[in-house]
C-alpha positions in Angstrom: -104.8 51.2 -2.7 -103.6 48.1 -4.9 -105.6 46.6 -8.1 -107.2 43.4 -8.2 -107.8 42.6 -12.1 -111.2 40.6 -12.3 -112.0 37.2 -14.6 -115.2 36.5 -14.7 -115.3 32.5 -15.8 -118.6 31.2 -17.4 -118.3 28.1 -18.8 -114.5 28.1 -19.1 -114.2 31.3 -20.6 -113.4 35.3 -19.4 -116.6 37.0 -19.8 -118.0 40.4 -18.5 -121.9 40.6 -17.1 -123.3 44.5 -17.3 -124.6 45.2 -14.0 -124.3 41.1 -12.9 -127.6 40.3 -15.7 -126.6 37.2 -16.9 -128.7 38.0 -19.9 -125.6 40.9 -21.2 -123.1 38.5 -21.4 -120.0 39.7 -23.3 -117.4 37.0 -24.0 -114.0 38.3 -23.9 -111.0 35.4 -24.1 -111.6 31.8 -24.3 -108.7 30.7 -22.3 -108.9 32.9 -19.5 -105.5 31.5 -18.4 -103.8 34.1 -21.5 -105.6 36.9 -19.4 -104.2 36.2 -16.1 -101.1 35.8 -17.1 -101.1 39.2 -19.0 -101.8 40.4 -15.6 -99.5 38.8 -13.5 -96.5 39.9 -16.6 -97.9 43.4 -15.1 -96.8 42.9 -11.7 -100.1 42.2 -10.4 -100.2 40.3 -6.8 -103.6 39.3 -6.9 -106.7 38.4 -9.1 -110.5 38.7 -8.3 -111.4 35.4 -10.6 -115.8 35.1 -9.9 -117.3 31.0 -11.0 -120.1 32.6 -12.5 -121.9 29.4 -13.0 -121.1 28.5 -9.7 -123.0 31.5 -8.7 -126.1 30.5 -10.4 -125.9 27.0 -9.8 -125.1 27.6 -5.7 -122.2 25.1 -6.2 -117.8 25.4 -7.2 -118.4 24.7 -10.7 -115.1 25.2 -12.0 -113.2 23.6 -10.2 -110.3 22.4 -12.0 -110.2 25.2 -14.1 -109.5 27.0 -11.3 -106.8 24.5 -9.9 -105.0 25.5 -13.2 -105.1 29.0 -13.5 -104.0 28.7 -9.5 -101.0 26.6 -10.6 -100.6 28.4 -13.7 -98.3 31.7 -12.3 -96.9 33.5 -9.2 -100.4 36.0 -8.8 -102.5 35.2 -6.0 -105.8 34.4 -6.7 -108.8 35.1 -4.5 -112.1 32.9 -6.1 -115.9 33.1 -5.3 -119.3 31.7 -6.8 -121.7 29.5 -5.3 -119.9 29.1 -2.5 -121.8 28.7 0.3 -120.8 25.4 2.3 -117.7 24.8 4.2 -117.1 21.6 2.0 -117.2 24.3 -1.1 -114.6 26.7 1.0 -112.4 23.6 1.8 -112.6 23.1 -2.2 -112.1 26.1 -3.7 -108.9 26.5 -1.3 -107.3 22.9 -2.1 -107.5 23.7 -5.3 -105.2 26.6 -4.9 -107.2 29.9 -4.6 -105.2 31.8 -1.8 -108.8 33.2 -0.5 -112.3 32.1 -0.7 -115.0 35.4 -1.7 -118.0 34.5 0.2 -120.8 36.1 -0.8 -124.4 35.3 -0.4 -123.7 32.6 2.8 -122.4 36.0 4.3 -125.8 37.1 4.5 -128.4 34.3 5.0 -126.0 32.5 7.1 -124.0 34.6 9.1 -123.0 32.7 12.5 -121.5 29.4 10.1 -119.7 31.8 8.2 -118.0 33.7 11.3 -117.1 29.6 12.4 -115.3 29.5 8.9 -113.6 33.1 9.6 -113.0 31.8 13.2 -111.3 28.3 12.0 -109.4 29.7 8.6 -108.2 32.8 9.6 -109.2 36.3 8.5 -106.8 36.1 5.6 -108.2 33.6 4.1 -111.5 34.8 3.3 -113.4 37.8 1.5 -116.6 39.2 2.4 -118.1 39.9 -0.9 -121.6 42.2 -0.3 -123.6 43.5 -3.2 -125.3 46.5 -3.3 -128.0 48.2 -4.6 -128.7 51.8 -3.6 -132.7 52.3 -2.7 -134.5 55.7 -2.8 -132.4 57.0 0.4 -129.3 56.3 -0.5 -129.3 53.6 1.9 -126.6 51.1 0.3 -128.9 47.4 0.4 -127.3 43.9 0.0 -128.8 41.5 -2.9 -127.5 37.8 -2.7 -127.7 34.9 -5.1 -126.4 36.4 -7.8 -127.5 39.7 -7.6 -131.1 38.0 -8.4 -132.5 38.4 -4.8 -132.7 41.7 -3.3 -132.6 41.9 0.7 -133.5 44.5 3.4 -130.9 44.4 5.1 -128.2 47.6 4.5 -125.0 46.3 3.9 -124.2 48.1 8.0 -126.7 46.3 9.4 -124.7 43.3 7.4 -121.4 43.6 9.3 -123.1 44.1 12.4 -123.5 40.9 12.3 -120.4 39.7 12.7 -117.2 40.2 15.8 -115.5 43.4 14.9 -112.3 41.8 14.6 -113.2 38.4 12.6 -113.3 39.7 9.4 -110.6 41.7 7.3 -111.2 41.9 3.8 -114.7 43.0 2.4 -115.7 43.2 -1.5 -118.6 45.3 -1.9 -120.0 46.2 -5.1 -122.0 49.0 -6.2 -124.6 47.0 -8.8 -125.8 49.4 -10.8 -122.4 50.5 -12.0 -121.0 47.5 -12.6 -119.6 46.4 -16.2 -120.9 50.3 -17.3 -117.9 52.3 -17.5 -119.8 54.9 -15.4 -117.4 55.5 -12.6 -117.1 53.5 -9.1 -119.2 55.0 -6.5 -116.6 57.0 -4.0 -119.2 58.0 -1.5 -120.5 55.1 -1.1 -116.7 53.3 -0.3 -115.6 56.5 1.6 -118.5 56.0 3.8 -117.6 52.0 4.2 -114.1 53.4 5.3 -115.8 55.9 7.5 -118.4 53.0 9.5 -115.5 49.8 9.7 -112.3 51.9 9.3 -110.7 48.2 10.3 -111.6 46.4 7.1 -109.6 46.4 4.5 -112.3 47.9 1.6 -111.9 46.0 -2.5 -114.1 48.2 -4.4 -116.1 47.3 -7.2 -118.3 49.0 -9.5 -117.1 51.6 -12.6 -113.8 52.2 -12.7 -112.6 53.2 -16.4 -109.7 55.0 -15.7 -106.5 56.3 -13.6 -108.5 59.1 -12.4 -111.1 56.2 -10.7 -108.3 54.7 -9.4 -107.5 57.9 -7.5 -110.1 59.1 -6.5 -110.8 55.4 -5.1 -107.5 55.5 -3.6 -107.8 59.1 -1.9 -111.5 57.1 -0.1 -109.2 55.1 2.5 -110.0 51.8 0.2 -107.1 49.0 0.8 -108.2 47.4 -3.2 -109.8 48.2 -6.0 -111.4 45.5 -8.7 -111.3 46.2 -12.1 -112.4 43.4 -15.0 -114.1 45.6 -17.8 -111.4 48.5 -18.3 -108.8 46.1 -18.4 -110.1 43.9 -21.1 -111.0 46.5 -23.0 -107.1 48.5 -22.7 -109.1 51.5 -21.1 -106.2 51.4 -18.1 -102.6 51.8 -20.1 -100.1 49.1 -17.8 -97.5 51.6 -17.7 -100.4 54.1 -16.1 -101.0 51.1 -13.3 -98.1 50.5 -11.4 -98.6 52.7 -8.4 -101.4 50.0 -7.8 -100.2 47.3 -8.7 -97.7 47.0 -5.5 -99.0 44.5 -2.2 -100.7 45.7 0.7 
């Protein structure tokens, strides 16, 4: 399993939100490039970058910064936030991102997103499906920067795509995001059981090496970590087994 550090961008700074709430922001660095260089020095082959302003606006807003980050080091970037049209996807890939991360559009316009997968290939796109568990424990997908709740389950959204066309899916448990309370191991174990051919990326709650090991045991391909890395809760010397490219 691969560890993918997360860098969330808002107004050019590196920040984190608690449970996706834009009113609960914590700033960590004025220069996200320095944060990315630190992760590159650890040997991270990938970083997950989110344009939070773009997620709110519904369009890519920090293209120049993303291009600067993509050209700054060898770490490859998967970039999301407001990518809801083909031009936006092409813009972020043209800025140097190795993968575009598609969130709301995957739920609201699956046929269009399927056409992007057909044209660009399954290695250039990541579907980002952010979920809240309902009273029955079913993961229901949220969209538009987590502000809109959907009646669709995670499983229903994926069933709208051709099975062989989707390779990378990032699933965030919103209720655990940014809280350092531990990941939803059962959710990811069920995701791998239902869709074993997908390379799952688990996000939300990762706080220490034990959490990484628990996620690895579910069979996910990667784990996203943000706050735990920014606050040095995951020492670099403990991360080496999880920084080898998968």
